C-alpha positions in Angstrom: -7.4 -45.8 102.2 -4.7 -44.6 100.5 -4.8 -41.3 102.4 -4.1 -43.7 105.8 -1.5 -45.8 103.7 0.5 -42.8 102.8 0.4 -41.2 106.4 1.6 -44.5 107.9 4.2 -44.8 105.5 5.5 -41.3 105.4 4.9 -39.7 108.8 8.4 -41.4 110.4 10.5 -39.6 107.8 9.4 -35.8 108.0 9.5 -34.8 104.9 12.6 -35.5 104.3 13.0 -36.9 100.7 9.7 -36.3 99.2 8.1 -36.4 96.8 6.6 -39.7 97.8 5.5 -43.1 96.0 4.3 -45.4 98.3 3.6 -48.5 96.9 1.1 -51.6 98.8 1.4 -54.4 97.0 -1.6 -56.4 98.3 -2.8 -60.2 97.3 -5.2 -58.7 94.7 -3.8 -55.3 93.9 -1.2 -53.2 94.1 -1.9 -49.1 95.2 0.7 -46.6 93.9 0.2 -43.4 96.3 1.9 -40.2 95.3 2.2 -36.9 97.5 4.2 -34.5 99.8 2.0 -33.5 103.0 -0.8 -35.5 101.7 -1.6 -37.3 98.6 -1.7 -36.2 95.1 -2.5 -39.0 93.2 -3.4 -42.6 93.9 -4.4 -45.4 91.9 -4.9 -48.9 92.4 -3.9 -52.2 90.0 -4.7 -55.7 89.8 -1.3 -57.1 90.0 -1.0 -58.0 93.7 0.7 -60.9 94.1 -2.1 -63.3 95.2 -3.3 -62.2 91.8 0.2 -62.8 89.7 0.9 -66.4 90.9 -2.9 -67.5 90.1 -2.7 -65.8 86.8 0.8 -66.3 86.1 3.5 -68.0 88.3 1.6 -71.1 89.1 4.4 -73.8 89.0 7.4 -73.8 91.1 9.6 -72.7 90.1 7.7 -70.9 87.2 9.0 -71.3 83.6 10.3 -68.6 81.6 7.1 -68.3 79.6 5.7 -68.1 82.7 7.4 -65.3 84.0 7.6 -63.6 80.5 4.2 -63.6 80.5 3.9 -62.1 83.9 6.2 -59.1 83.1 4.0 -58.4 80.2 1.0 -58.1 82.9 2.7 -56.2 85.1 4.4 -53.5 83.2 1.1 -53.3 80.9 -0.1 -52.2 84.6 2.4 -50.0 85.7 2.4 -48.0 82.9 -1.4 -47.3 83.4 -1.1 -46.5 86.9 2.0 -44.1 86.0 -0.5 -42.5 83.6 -2.2 -41.3 86.6 0.4 -41.2 89.1 3.7 -39.2 88.6 5.4 -42.5 89.7 8.9 -41.0 88.3 8.6 -37.8 90.0 8.9 -39.3 93.5 12.5 -38.6 95.4 11.5 -41.5 97.7 10.0 -45.0 96.7 9.2 -46.8 100.1 7.2 -50.0 99.7 4.9 -51.0 102.2 3.4 -54.9 103.4 4.9 -58.3 103.4 6.4 -58.5 100.0 8.2 -55.4 100.6 9.6 -56.2 104.2 10.2 -60.3 102.9 12.8 -58.9 100.0 14.4 -56.2 102.4 14.7 -59.1 104.6 16.6 -61.5 101.9 18.6 -58.5 100.6 19.8 -58.0 104.5 20.5 -61.5 104.8 18.8 -61.8 107.5 18.2 -65.6 109.4 15.2 -64.9 110.6 12.7 -62.2 110.8 13.2 -58.8 112.2 11.2 -56.0 112.3 13.6 -53.3 113.8 16.4 -54.1 111.0 14.0 -54.2 108.3 11.7 -50.6 108.7 12.9 -48.0 107.1 15.6 -50.4 105.5 17.0 -48.9 101.8 17.4 -51.8 99.7 19.0 -51.1 96.0 17.3 -51.5 93.0 20.3 -54.2 92.0 19.6 -56.0 95.5 16.2 -56.1 94.8 16.3 -57.3 91.2 18.7 -60.1 92.5 16.4 -61.1 95.2 13.5 -61.1 92.8 15.4 -63.8 90.5 16.2 -65.7 93.7 12.6 -66.3 94.7 11.9 -66.8 90.8 14.0 -69.5 90.4 13.6 -71.4 94.1 11.5 -74.6 94.3 8.9 -74.0 96.6 10.4 -76.5 99.4 13.5 -73.8 99.3 11.4 -70.5 99.7 10.0 -72.2 102.8 12.6 -73.0 104.5 13.7 -69.4 104.5 14.1 -67.7 108.2 12.6 -65.2 107.5 9.7 -66.6 105.4 6.2 -66.4 106.8 4.2 -69.4 106.1 1.2 -67.3 104.5 4.3 -65.9 102.1 5.5 -68.9 100.4 3.6 -69.6 97.3 3.2 -65.7 96.8 6.7 -63.9 97.3 7.9 -65.0 93.8 5.0 -63.3 92.5 5.6 -60.2 94.6 9.3 -59.7 94.2 8.4 -59.3 90.8 5.9 -57.0 90.8 8.2 -55.1 93.2 11.3 -55.4 90.7 9.4 -54.5 87.9 8.1 -51.0 89.8 11.3 -50.3 90.2 12.8 -50.9 86.5 10.1 -48.8 85.4 10.3 -46.0 87.7 14.0 -45.5 87.9 14.3 -45.8 91.3 17.8 -46.5 92.6 16.1 -47.7 95.7 13.2 -48.4 98.0 12.7 -47.8 101.8 11.1 -50.8 103.7 8.2 -49.5 105.8 6.2 -51.8 108.4 3.9 -48.9 109.1 1.0 -49.1 107.4 -3.1 -48.1 107.2 -3.6 -48.6 111.2 -0.2 -46.6 112.1 -2.4 -44.0 109.1 -5.3 -44.2 110.9 -3.7 -43.9 114.6 -1.8 -40.8 113.8 -5.2 -39.0 112.3 -7.1 -40.2 115.2 -4.0 -38.6 118.0 -4.1 -35.1 116.4 
């Protein structure tokens, strides 16, 4: 699974900017995958957007105490991941899946979701942190009213964006590349060879 996600996320970059860190913030867990041509190290941590929402950020908007507990939990998991995957050695940080593409849509100021503008967009750490703070401060209704927001992401985007923001802070990444490509693209590329 890590290999397929890695292939799907990196193939369009043609090894420019390697080594890569590919991060997939899922519902239950977050995958950290590192490599140049192929996966050299991979780990899964239990800091997915649904899990963090249920565990810590379960009010709208969450309190400072809830956010602080979530940050502690997330940071501990990132430090554990960093002990097995050299996340700070990556030249290019690629984030795949709905959290990353939604943060990119917000950072780009889009009125509606536009795959063509989001895919391979480079989003600065500063902008990512700002978007995260906005999501953490919004009421549920404010998040739901955003034109680019998928209805299934409304309750989990604050947690997901916090995970992404903390990964960037702890890894030292100055930006992330948003990718619409994922495990399915990796499977297709592998089968096409």
